[in-house]
C-alpha positions as CSV (number, residue, x, y, z in Angstrom):
1,M,125.2,86.7,115.8
2,Y,122.2,87.4,113.6
3,L,119.4,89.9,112.9
4,I,115.8,89.4,111.8
5,T,114.0,92.1,109.8
6,Y,110.3,92.3,108.9
7,D,109.1,94.3,106.0
8,L,105.4,95.0,106.7
9,G,104.1,95.6,103.2
10,T,100.7,95.9,101.5
11,G,100.6,92.4,100.3
12,G,102.2,90.6,103.3
13,V,105.2,90.5,105.6
14,K,108.6,89.6,104.3
15,A,111.0,88.4,107.0
16,A,114.7,87.8,106.5
17,L,117.6,86.6,108.6
18,Y,120.9,88.5,108.3
19,D,124.4,87.9,109.6
20,E,126.8,90.5,111.0
21,K,128.0,91.5,107.4
22,L,124.4,92.1,106.3
23,H,124.3,89.0,104.2
24,V,120.8,87.4,104.0
25,L,120.7,83.7,105.1
26,G,117.0,83.0,104.9
27,K,113.7,84.6,103.7
28,T,110.0,84.0,104.1
29,F,106.8,85.7,102.9
30,I,103.5,85.5,104.6
31,E,100.6,87.0,102.6
32,Y,97.6,88.7,104.3
33,K,94.4,90.0,103.1
34,T,93.2,93.5,102.3
35,F,89.5,94.3,102.6
36,F,87.6,96.7,100.3
37,P,84.2,97.0,102.0
38,R,83.4,100.2,100.1
39,P,84.9,102.4,97.4
40,D,88.0,104.2,98.7
41,Y,88.0,101.9,101.8
42,H,91.2,99.8,102.1
43,E,91.6,97.9,105.3
44,Q,93.7,95.3,107.0
45,R,93.8,93.5,110.3
46,P,96.7,94.4,112.6
47,E,96.3,90.9,114.1
48,D,97.1,89.5,110.7
49,W,100.3,91.5,110.7
50,W,101.3,90.0,114.1
51,K,100.4,86.5,113.0
52,G,102.6,87.0,110.0
53,I,105.5,88.2,112.2
54,V,105.1,85.1,114.5
55,K,104.8,82.6,111.7
56,S,107.6,84.0,109.6
57,T,109.9,84.0,112.6
58,H,109.4,80.3,113.3
59,L,109.8,79.5,109.6
60,L,113.1,81.4,109.5
61,L,114.5,79.5,112.5
62,E,113.4,76.2,111.0
63,Q,114.9,77.1,107.6
64,T,118.3,78.2,108.8
65,G,118.8,76.2,112.0
66,V,119.9,79.3,113.8
67,R,119.6,79.1,117.6
68,P,117.1,81.6,119.1
69,L,119.8,82.8,121.5
70,D,122.0,83.9,118.5
71,V,119.3,86.2,117.1
72,R,120.4,89.4,118.8
73,G,118.4,92.1,117.0
74,I,115.2,92.9,115.2
75,A,114.1,95.9,113.0
76,L,111.0,96.6,111.0
77,S,110.2,98.4,107.8
78,G,106.5,99.3,107.9
79,Q,103.9,100.5,105.4
80,S,103.1,104.2,105.9
81,L,100.2,106.4,106.8
82,T,98.4,104.0,109.2
83,A,97.0,104.7,112.7
84,I,96.0,101.8,114.9
85,P,94.0,103.2,117.8
86,L,95.1,101.8,121.2
87,D,93.3,102.2,124.5
88,E,94.9,103.1,127.8
89,N,96.0,99.5,128.3
90,G,97.5,99.2,124.8
91,K,94.7,97.1,123.3
92,E,93.6,97.6,119.7
93,L,90.2,99.3,119.5
94,L,89.5,98.2,115.9
95,D,89.7,94.8,114.3
96,K,90.4,96.4,110.9
97,V,92.2,99.7,110.2
98,P,92.6,101.9,107.1
99,I,95.9,101.3,105.4
100,W,98.1,103.8,103.6
101,S,96.0,103.8,100.3
102,D,92.7,104.3,102.1
103,S,91.2,107.6,100.9
104,R,87.8,107.8,102.6
105,A,88.6,111.0,104.5
106,V,87.8,113.4,101.7
107,E,85.3,115.6,103.6
108,E,87.7,115.8,106.5
109,S,90.5,117.1,104.3
110,R,88.2,119.7,102.9
111,T,87.3,120.9,106.4
112,F,91.0,121.1,107.2
113,F,91.9,123.1,104.1
114,A,89.1,125.5,104.6
115,K,91.2,127.0,107.4
116,T,94.7,125.9,106.4
117,D,96.5,127.0,103.2
118,P,97.1,123.7,101.2
119,Q,100.2,125.0,99.5
120,R,101.8,125.9,102.8
121,W,100.8,122.6,104.3
122,Y,102.4,120.8,101.4
123,N,105.6,122.9,101.4
124,L,106.1,122.2,105.2
125,T,105.2,118.5,105.2
126,G,106.1,117.3,101.7
127,N,103.0,115.1,101.9
128,G,102.2,114.7,98.2
129,F,99.9,111.7,98.3
130,P,96.2,112.7,98.1
131,A,95.6,114.4,101.5
132,P,92.9,111.9,102.7
133,C,95.5,109.1,102.8
134,Y,97.5,110.8,105.6
135,T,97.2,109.8,109.2
136,L,96.0,113.2,110.4
137,F,92.9,113.0,108.1
138,K,92.2,109.4,109.0
139,L,92.1,110.4,112.6
140,M,89.7,113.2,111.8
141,W,87.5,110.7,110.0
142,M,87.6,108.4,113.0
143,Q,86.7,111.3,115.3
144,K,83.7,112.1,113.2
145,H,82.5,108.6,112.2
146,Q,83.7,106.5,115.1
147,P,83.5,108.9,118.0
148,E,83.3,106.1,120.6
149,V,86.6,104.7,119.3
150,Y,88.3,108.1,119.2
151,K,87.2,108.8,122.8
152,K,88.8,105.6,124.0
153,T,92.0,106.2,122.0
154,A,95.0,106.8,124.2
155,A,97.6,106.4,121.4
156,A,97.6,106.1,117.6
157,A,100.4,103.7,116.4
158,G,101.9,103.3,113.0
159,S,102.1,99.9,111.5
160,K,105.7,99.0,112.5
161,D,105.3,101.0,115.7
162,Y,102.3,98.8,116.7
163,I,104.4,95.7,116.1
164,N,107.3,97.2,118.1
165,Y,104.9,97.8,120.9
166,K,103.8,94.1,120.7
167,L,107.5,93.1,120.8
168,T,108.8,95.4,123.6
169,G,105.8,97.0,125.4
170,K,107.2,100.4,124.4
171,L,105.5,102.8,121.9
172,Y,107.7,105.1,119.9
173,T,108.0,106.1,116.3
174,D,110.9,107.4,114.2
175,Y,111.4,110.5,112.1
176,S,110.8,108.7,108.8
177,Y,107.5,107.3,109.9
178,A,106.4,110.6,111.6
179,S,107.1,112.4,108.4
180,G,104.1,110.7,106.8
181,S,101.7,111.7,109.5
182,G,100.2,114.7,107.7
183,G,101.4,117.0,110.5
184,Y,105.2,116.8,110.6
185,H,107.5,119.7,109.7
186,L,110.2,118.3,107.4
187,M,112.9,120.9,108.1
188,K,112.3,121.3,111.9
189,M,112.0,117.5,112.3
190,E,109.1,117.6,114.6
191,Y,105.3,117.3,114.8
192,H,103.8,120.7,113.7
193,K,101.4,121.6,116.4
194,E,99.5,124.1,114.3
195,F,98.3,121.4,111.9
196,W,97.1,119.1,114.6
197,E,95.2,121.9,116.3
198,A,93.6,122.9,113.0
199,A,92.5,119.2,112.6
200,G,91.1,119.1,116.1
201,I,93.3,116.1,116.9
202,D,95.0,115.7,120.2
203,I,98.8,115.7,119.4
204,G,99.3,113.7,122.6
205,L,98.0,110.6,120.8
206,L,101.1,110.6,118.7
207,P,104.2,108.5,119.7
208,E,107.4,110.2,120.8
209,I,109.9,110.4,117.9
210,V,113.3,108.8,118.1
211,P,116.1,108.1,115.6
212,S,115.5,104.9,113.5
213,D,118.5,103.1,115.0
214,T,117.4,103.7,118.6
215,I,117.2,100.4,120.5
216,L,113.8,100.5,122.1
217,G,114.5,97.6,124.4
218,N,114.5,93.8,124.4
219,L,111.6,91.4,123.7
220,T,109.1,91.0,126.4
221,E,108.7,87.5,128.0
222,D,105.4,87.0,126.1
223,A,106.7,88.2,122.8
224,A,109.9,86.0,123.1
225,L,107.8,83.0,123.9
226,E,105.4,83.5,121.0
227,L,108.2,84.2,118.5
228,G,110.4,81.3,119.7
229,L,113.2,83.7,120.5
230,T,114.8,84.9,123.8
231,R,114.6,88.0,125.8
232,E,118.2,88.8,124.7
233,T,116.9,90.0,121.3
234,A,116.9,93.8,121.0
235,V,114.5,95.8,118.9
236,A,115.4,98.9,117.0
237,A,112.8,101.6,116.2
238,G,113.1,100.9,112.4
239,G,111.6,103.1,109.7
240,V,108.8,103.6,107.2
241,D,109.1,101.3,104.2
242,N,109.9,104.2,101.8
243,A,112.9,105.2,103.8
244,C,114.1,101.7,104.6
245,M,113.9,100.9,100.9
246,A,115.8,104.1,99.9
247,L,118.5,103.1,102.3
248,G,118.7,99.5,101.1
249,A,118.6,100.5,97.4
250,T,120.9,103.5,97.1
251,G,122.4,103.9,100.6
252,I,122.9,107.6,101.3
253,T,124.3,108.6,97.9
254,E,123.2,112.1,96.9
255,G,121.0,112.1,93.8
256,A,120.7,108.3,93.5
257,A,117.3,107.0,92.2
258,Y,115.6,103.7,92.0
259,V,112.3,102.2,91.0
260,S,110.4,99.9,93.4
261,L,108.1,97.3,91.7
262,G,106.1,96.2,94.7
263,S,102.4,96.1,95.4
264,S,102.6,99.9,94.9
265,S,105.3,101.2,92.6
266,W,107.3,104.3,92.9
267,V,110.5,106.1,91.8
268,P,112.3,108.1,94.5
269,V,115.6,110.1,94.7
270,T,117.8,110.4,97.8
271,A,119.0,113.9,98.5
272,S,120.0,116.3,101.3
273,R,117.1,118.6,100.2
274,P,113.5,117.5,99.7
275,V,112.1,117.8,96.2
276,L,109.0,119.9,96.5
277,D,106.7,121.0,93.7
278,Y,103.1,122.1,94.6
279,V,101.8,121.5,91.1
280,T,102.8,117.8,90.7
281,K,103.3,117.1,94.4
282,P,106.1,114.6,94.8
283,Y,105.8,113.0,98.2
284,V,108.6,113.2,100.6
285,F,109.7,111.2,103.6
286,A,112.5,111.9,106.0
287,H,115.3,109.4,105.2
288,I,116.7,107.0,107.7
289,E,119.9,109.1,107.7
290,P,119.3,112.3,109.6
291,G,119.3,115.4,107.4
292,M,118.4,113.5,104.2
293,Y,115.2,112.9,102.4
294,T,113.6,110.5,99.9
295,S,111.3,112.3,97.4
296,A,109.2,110.3,95.0
297,Y,106.3,109.9,92.6
298,S,104.3,106.8,92.7
299,I,101.3,104.8,91.5
300,F,99.2,103.1,94.1
301,A,98.6,99.8,92.2
302,G,101.7,98.6,90.4
303,G,102.3,95.0,91.4
304,S,98.9,94.8,92.9
305,S,97.4,95.5,89.5
306,L,99.4,92.7,88.1
307,R,98.3,90.4,90.9
308,W,94.6,91.4,90.3
309,V,95.1,90.4,86.6
310,R,96.7,87.2,87.7
311,D,93.9,86.3,90.0
312,N,91.0,87.3,87.8
313,L,92.2,86.7,84.2
314,Y,94.9,84.1,84.5
315,A,93.7,82.0,87.5
316,D,94.3,78.9,85.4
317,F,98.1,79.5,85.6
318,K,98.6,77.3,88.6
319,E,102.3,76.8,88.3
320,S,104.6,79.9,88.2
321,P,101.8,82.3,87.1
322,Y,103.9,85.4,86.7
323,E,106.4,83.5,84.5
324,M,103.5,82.3,82.3
325,I,102.2,85.9,82.0
326,D,105.7,86.9,80.9
327,K,105.7,84.0,78.4
328,I,102.4,84.9,76.7
329,A,103.3,88.6,76.8
330,L,106.3,87.9,74.6
331,E,104.0,86.5,71.9
332,S,102.5,90.0,71.5
333,P,104.4,92.9,69.9
334,P,105.2,96.3,71.5
335,G,101.9,98.1,71.8
336,A,100.0,94.9,72.6
337,N,98.2,95.1,69.2
338,G,96.4,98.3,70.2
339,I,95.5,97.5,73.8
340,L,96.2,100.1,76.5
341,F,96.0,99.3,80.2
342,N,95.8,102.0,82.9
343,P,96.7,100.5,86.3
344,S,94.9,103.0,88.5
345,L,92.9,100.2,90.2
346,A,93.4,101.8,93.7
347,G,92.7,105.3,92.6
348,G,95.0,108.1,91.5
349,T,97.9,109.9,93.1
350,S,98.7,113.6,93.0
351,Q,100.5,113.2,89.6
352,D,97.1,112.3,88.0
353,K,94.7,114.9,86.7
354,S,92.2,113.5,89.3
355,V,92.5,111.2,92.3
356,N,89.2,109.7,91.1
357,I,90.9,108.2,88.0
358,K,89.7,104.7,87.2
359,G,91.8,101.8,85.8
360,A,90.8,100.4,82.5
361,F,91.6,98.4,79.4
362,A,91.1,100.4,76.2
363,G,91.4,99.5,72.5
364,L,90.1,96.0,72.8
365,S,89.0,94.2,69.6
366,L,87.9,90.7,68.6
367,A,91.4,90.3,67.1
368,N,93.1,90.5,70.5
369,N,94.1,87.5,72.7
370,R,95.4,86.8,76.2
371,G,99.0,87.5,75.2
372,D,98.0,91.0,74.1
373,I,96.2,91.6,77.4
374,A,99.3,90.3,79.4
375,R,101.6,92.6,77.5
376,A,99.3,95.6,77.8
377,V,99.3,95.2,81.6
378,L,103.1,95.1,81.8
379,E,103.4,98.0,79.4
380,G,100.6,100.0,81.2
381,I,102.4,99.9,84.6
382,A,105.7,100.9,82.8
383,L,103.9,103.8,81.0
384,N,102.4,105.0,84.2
385,L,105.8,105.1,86.0
386,K,107.2,106.9,82.9
387,Q,104.8,109.7,83.9
388,S,106.3,109.6,87.4
389,I,109.9,109.8,86.2
390,G,109.0,112.6,83.8
391,F,107.8,114.7,86.7
392,L,110.8,113.9,88.9
393,R,113.2,114.8,86.1
394,K,111.7,118.3,85.9
395,N,112.8,118.9,89.5
396,T,116.1,117.0,89.9
397,A,118.8,115.4,87.8
398,L,118.6,111.7,87.4
399,K,121.3,109.3,86.2
400,D,120.8,107.4,83.0
401,E,121.0,104.1,85.0
402,I,118.3,103.3,87.4
403,L,118.2,100.4,89.9
404,F,115.0,98.4,89.9
405,C,114.0,96.4,92.9
406,G,110.9,94.9,94.4
407,G,109.1,91.7,93.5
408,G,108.6,92.8,89.9
409,S,112.3,93.1,89.3
410,K,112.5,89.3,89.0
411,S,111.0,89.5,85.5
412,A,113.5,90.0,82.8
413,V,110.7,90.5,80.3
414,W,109.2,93.3,82.3
415,L,112.6,95.0,83.0
416,Q,113.3,95.1,79.2
417,I,109.9,96.7,78.6
418,F,110.8,99.3,81.2
419,A,114.2,100.0,79.6
420,D,112.4,100.6,76.3
421,V,109.5,102.6,77.7
422,L,111.8,104.8,79.9
423,N,114.7,104.9,77.5
424,V,117.2,104.3,80.4
425,N,119.6,101.6,81.4
426,I,117.9,99.3,84.0
427,L,120.2,97.8,86.6
428,K,119.3,94.7,88.5
429,T,121.3,93.6,91.5
430,N,121.2,90.7,94.0
431,I,119.1,92.8,96.3
432,D,116.0,92.7,94.2
433,Q,112.9,92.7,96.5
434,D,115.0,92.9,99.7
435,T,115.9,96.5,99.7
436,A,113.5,97.4,102.5
437,S,114.7,94.4,104.5
438,L,118.4,95.4,103.9
439,G,117.6,98.9,105.0
440,A,116.0,97.7,108.2
441,A,118.9,95.3,108.8
442,A,121.4,98.2,108.5
443,V,119.3,100.2,111.0
444,A,119.5,97.4,113.6
445,A,123.2,96.8,112.9
446,K,124.0,100.4,113.4
447,G,121.9,100.6,116.5
448,M,123.7,97.7,118.0
449,G,127.1,99.0,117.0
450,W,127.8,96.3,114.4
451,I,128.4,98.9,111.7
452,K,129.8,102.4,112.0
453,D,127.6,104.1,109.3
454,Y,125.3,103.3,106.4
455,G,128.1,103.2,103.9
456,A,128.1,99.4,104.5
457,V,125.0,99.0,102.5
458,G,126.6,99.6,99.1
459,A,129.1,96.7,99.6
460,V,126.2,94.2,99.8
461,H,125.0,94.9,96.3
462,R,126.3,92.8,93.4
463,R,125.4,93.6,89.8
464,E,123.4,90.8,88.1
465,A,122.0,92.3,84.9
466,L,121.8,95.5,82.9
467,Y,118.9,96.0,80.4
468,L,119.6,98.5,77.6
469,P,116.9,100.3,75.6
470,D,116.3,99.3,72.0
471,P,116.2,102.5,69.9
472,Q,113.4,101.2,67.6
473,R,111.2,100.1,70.5
474,V,111.9,103.4,72.3
475,K,110.4,105.3,69.3
476,Q,107.4,103.0,69.3
477,Y,106.8,103.5,73.0
478,D,107.2,107.3,72.7
479,K,104.1,107.3,70.4
480,I,102.3,104.8,72.6
481,S,103.0,107.0,75.6
482,E,101.2,109.9,74.1
483,K,98.1,107.7,73.7
484,F,98.5,106.5,77.3
485,D,98.6,110.0,78.6
486,R,95.5,111.0,76.7
487,L,93.7,107.9,78.0
488,A,94.7,108.8,81.6
489,E,93.1,112.3,81.2
490,M,89.9,110.7,79.9
491,L,89.8,108.2,82.8
492,S,90.3,111.0,85.3
493,D,87.4,112.9,83.8
494,F,85.3,109.7,83.9
495,G,86.3,109.1,87.5
496,D,85.2,112.6,88.4
497,F,81.9,112.2,86.6
498,T,81.3,108.9,88.3
499,K,82.0,110.4,91.7
500,E,79.6,113.3,91.1
501,T,76.8,110.9,90.0
502,E,77.1,108.4,92.9
């Protein structure tokens, strides 16, 4: 018997086929497009998500030769903070929807906080991203700017909950996804009615919350036909990508931390208490395991900044472009011959001086070359995450060894840069960019009774490499880090100035 998981990310959907022991037998990745029609607008088509699910399922079955009847379960890990408006018949009301990083709802957040204490809101929700990113404020924006859509909305579905609805005809969410709604009480584990009333949003639009390992039902006849599976396949509620990744990376180990190098990049810690700090605002999600939390700092454009550089500056690297970027980066010394790169291409998070911070290259001269630029990009993302880890260390104890996962963890060059910048041992296991998929697989397996608890996750990891910091380079990067932090402040001020003069 087998499981299929879908990790619905920012850059595309990763699908994987697992056996009963949570060993992966096949993987696919279907990329989809993000649209940027205006500053702060980040949109995707839910239909593109569904097409990716369908295509990847067929590819997995072709790759592995597994019979459709033997695929007994499905679970999704989904990008957070989205709300797909559905009418009373379950039909999507918008072709494109704001994704998690969309921050257009600035005025709506100001309206909300004019009557709601922002510190109390944060302490109850743990929602440390810039407030406009959260679902509650996106719905407020829709109500104001798309009133005809809001009036027809019978339900607001999260990304993976929308796909689950397409699969089963049933609309639910789980605790981890609900915790990113902007109106969820972390400790009470429920929607906080007061916040939805203050926002003027009908709380009845929100899906009922169930545990992640709840089996929602089996595939509908239409979904089974489109995916090439059978109606025998069961679908679990799944979880938000942050929580699934936390489960797949560190299981349910108290105090364990990891770094995800995906389209966005973040450093979370798993614990039985949320890490809350109103000054620096780590963001918190309910963990897949009831009673646990994953608290993190992040940068919005980690891997997506590298992809932007690939597409715009190294488009001539047709074969293995990331490997070529690594190769030329090695031709440049630590510090990239004076170039600094700030990767805030998708705006700032709460750890920044301003959410209006702009990305930039600084320190360019006629003496610089493409290798310097490549190294500066890899270093800049590492230096930005060093800020994140520094804030997290102020609030909780971290081990000297940190697991790295996500697509970027494939790069030995980059992981060594991280070891030197962060001055920690960097661990790489066989579960590099599949942590969210593994977490989702564990959710489905537990829901169907294949595993007793989530302790089974740790047994799947095998150590592949350990990157140790070089003392001399650590000293170099400590000095460079001071310059990076100063540049970040300047870019925040510049972003504020630009916003004021628009």
